[in-house]
C-alpha positions as CSV (number, residue, x, y, z in Angstrom):
1,H,-81.1,-49.6,29.3
2,S,-80.2,-51.9,32.1
3,T,-80.0,-55.7,32.8
4,F,-80.2,-57.4,36.2
5,H,-77.1,-59.6,36.5
6,D,-75.6,-61.5,39.4
7,G,-77.6,-59.4,41.9
8,Y,-76.6,-56.1,40.2
9,Y,-78.1,-53.8,37.6
10,V,-75.7,-53.6,34.7
11,Y,-76.2,-50.4,32.6
12,S,-75.2,-50.2,29.0
13,D,-74.1,-47.1,27.3
14,Q,-71.1,-46.7,29.7
15,D,-67.6,-46.9,28.4
16,A,-64.2,-46.5,30.1
17,F,-62.2,-43.5,28.9
18,V,-58.6,-42.4,28.9
19,T,-57.5,-38.8,28.5
20,K,-53.9,-37.5,28.3
21,I,-53.3,-33.8,29.0
22,D,-49.8,-32.3,28.5
23,S,-47.6,-31.4,31.4
24,T,-48.6,-27.7,31.3
25,G,-52.3,-28.6,31.7
26,S,-53.1,-26.4,28.7
27,S,-53.4,-28.9,25.9
28,L,-55.3,-32.1,25.3
29,V,-53.0,-34.8,23.8
30,Y,-55.8,-37.4,23.3
31,S,-59.0,-38.7,24.7
32,T,-60.6,-42.0,23.8
33,F,-63.3,-44.4,24.8
34,L,-62.7,-48.1,25.6
35,G,-65.7,-50.4,25.5
36,G,-68.3,-52.4,23.7
37,Y,-72.1,-52.6,23.7
38,S,-72.4,-53.0,27.5
39,Y,-71.0,-51.6,30.8
40,D,-67.3,-50.9,30.7
41,E,-65.3,-49.2,33.5
42,G,-61.6,-48.2,33.7
43,R,-60.2,-48.7,37.2
44,A,-56.5,-48.0,37.1
45,I,-53.7,-46.8,34.7
46,A,-49.9,-47.1,34.7
47,V,-47.6,-45.3,32.2
48,D,-44.2,-46.7,31.1
49,A,-41.0,-44.8,30.3
50,T,-42.1,-44.5,26.6
51,G,-45.4,-43.0,27.6
52,A,-47.5,-46.0,26.7
53,A,-50.6,-46.1,29.0
54,T,-51.7,-49.5,30.4
55,V,-55.4,-49.3,31.5
56,V,-57.2,-52.0,33.5
57,G,-60.8,-52.4,34.6
58,Q,-64.0,-54.3,34.1
59,T,-66.2,-55.1,31.1
60,Y,-69.6,-56.8,30.6
61,S,-69.2,-56.3,26.8
62,L,-68.7,-59.5,24.8
63,D,-67.5,-57.2,22.0
64,F,-64.9,-55.4,24.1
65,P,-62.2,-54.6,21.5
66,T,-59.2,-57.0,21.7
67,L,-55.9,-56.9,19.8
68,H,-53.3,-59.7,20.2
69,P,-55.4,-61.2,23.1
70,L,-54.1,-63.9,25.4
71,K,-54.3,-67.3,23.7
72,C,-56.8,-69.8,25.0
73,A,-59.5,-72.3,24.1
74,E,-62.8,-70.9,22.8
75,Q,-65.3,-70.0,25.5
76,E,-68.4,-72.2,25.2
77,E,-71.5,-70.1,24.7
78,D,-73.6,-72.2,27.0
79,E,-71.1,-71.4,29.9
80,Y,-72.7,-68.0,30.2
81,P,-75.8,-67.5,32.2
82,P,-79.0,-67.0,30.2
83,F,-79.0,-63.3,30.7
84,G,-75.5,-62.7,29.3
85,P,-71.9,-63.0,30.2
86,P,-70.4,-62.2,33.6
87,A,-68.0,-59.3,33.9
88,D,-64.4,-59.8,32.9
89,A,-61.3,-57.9,33.7
90,F,-59.5,-56.1,30.9
91,I,-56.0,-54.8,30.0
92,T,-55.6,-52.3,27.2
93,I,-52.3,-50.6,26.2
94,L,-52.4,-47.3,24.3
95,A,-49.5,-46.0,22.2
96,P,-47.6,-43.0,23.8
97,A,-48.6,-40.1,21.6
98,E,-52.0,-41.2,20.2
99,N,-55.0,-43.2,21.3
100,N,-54.1,-46.2,19.1
101,V,-54.5,-49.5,20.9
102,S,-51.3,-51.7,20.7
103,Y,-52.7,-54.5,22.9
104,S,-56.0,-55.4,24.5
105,T,-57.5,-58.5,26.1
106,R,-60.2,-59.5,28.5
107,F,-60.2,-62.4,30.8
108,G,-62.1,-64.0,33.7
109,G,-63.7,-67.1,35.1
110,S,-67.2,-68.4,35.6
111,S,-68.4,-65.3,37.4
112,R,-67.4,-61.6,37.8
113,E,-63.9,-60.3,37.7
114,T,-62.4,-56.9,37.8
115,A,-58.9,-55.5,37.7
116,N,-58.5,-52.7,40.2
117,A,-54.7,-51.8,40.2
118,V,-51.8,-52.2,37.7
119,A,-48.0,-51.8,37.9
120,L,-45.3,-52.2,35.3
121,D,-41.8,-53.5,35.9
122,H,-38.5,-52.4,34.1
123,R,-39.1,-55.1,31.4
124,G,-42.6,-53.9,30.7
125,D,-44.3,-56.9,32.4
126,I,-47.8,-56.1,33.7
127,Y,-48.9,-56.9,37.2
128,L,-52.5,-56.4,38.2
129,T,-54.7,-57.1,41.1
130,G,-58.5,-57.2,41.5
131,A,-61.3,-59.3,42.6
132,T,-63.0,-62.5,41.4
133,H,-66.2,-64.3,42.2
134,S,-65.3,-67.3,40.2
135,D,-64.6,-70.8,41.5
136,K,-63.2,-72.1,38.2
137,R,-60.1,-71.4,36.2
138,F,-59.9,-68.1,34.3
139,R,-60.7,-68.0,30.7
140,R,-58.8,-65.6,28.5
141,Q,-60.1,-63.8,25.4
């Protein structure tokens, strides 16, 4: 199933995934999907000293799973184009030994956003970079 959006075909049934393999390469520690009903793609990952994995990417899914999301005003439904929401960037943090989500949020502006790279500092602050097609302030969800 696909939808034409912003000059691109957006395919559903695609989720991001994260897989952790032990240091010997012989054992799968965990593997999990990240996503909602539409197109979701992981673009980068950074792991902190505790082993928590921070994953960033792009989602077209309004139901992308969030946990403790960034605080903001509600997004007005009529701000979306008639064929659905634009893509948003996402940040998801997975616990060190499991695939449990400890934090997840999506954010963006009036058009497409994606997060392409991520870095963590010694305090655990998250830095990301990506691309935006928006000309308005980002919304956070």
